[in-house]
N, C-alpha and C positions, 0 to 999 in steps of 0.2 A: 504494500500500500504506500509506504513512504517513497519507494523507488518511482512510482508513478507520479507522485507529487513533485519530486525533484526533476523528472523529465519534463513535466508540464511547465514548471518555472523556468527551466533552461530554455525551452522552446519559445516561451513568451518573451524572455529577455532577448533571445536572438532575433525574433521578429521585430521587436521594438528597436533594437540597434540597427537592423538593416533598413528600417523605415527612416530613422534619423539620418543614417548615412546617405540614403537616396535623396532625402530632402536637402541635405547639406550640399550634395553634388549639384542639385538643380539650382540652388542659390549661387554656387560658384560659377556655373555656366551662365546664369543671369548676369552676374557682374562682368564676366568677360565679354559677353555679347553687348552689354551696355557700353563698355569702353570702346568696342568696335563701332557701335552706332555713333558715339560722340566723335570719334576720329573722322568717320566718313562725313558727318554733318559739317564739321569744321573745314574739311578739305573741299567740300562742295560749296563753300561760301555761305552756308546756312548756319547761323549762330543760334545757340540755345540759351535761353534765359537762365540766370544763376538759380532762381527759385525752382525752375523745372529740373535742373541738374541735381539740386539738393533733394527734391522729391523723388526723382528716379533712383538715386543711390540710397534713399531711406526706405524704399519699398520692401526690402528684405527684413526690416525690423519693425515697421509700422504700416498697418493697412490704411491709415488716414491719408497717406500720400496718394491713394487712388482717387481721392476727391478733387484733385487738381484737374480742371477741365482741359488745360493746355496739353496735358500728357496724352489725351485720347485723340491723337492724330494718326495719320497713316504711317508716319515715320517711326513712332514708338509703339505701335500696336503689337508687334512681335515681342517686344520687351515686356509689355504689360501682360501678354499671354503667358509668358514664362513665369512671371511673378504670381499670377493667379493660379497656375498649376501648382506651384510650390506651396502657396497658402492653402490650397485645397488639400494637399497631402498632410499638412500640419493639423488642420481642423477636423477633417472628416475620416482620416485613416488612423488616428491615434487610438 
């Protein structure tokens, strides 16, 4: 009986750790993709407001940055999609 409980706890811990690792990798990919989008925007002569840059880089720690209307443009929609997927994994799969 105790052996079954131990296996169950180990399995739950491994599932939780794998989910945390997957979410962390999504946020790392998000940050790298965001840096690429910023570089491409600046090379194309399209400058981004400082407030928008701040909100984009704070999306991985605060969902309130989603309320910025300027971010919901075609240029940043893939970035916001990645952030939404990561927040989905945090809230609904824990």
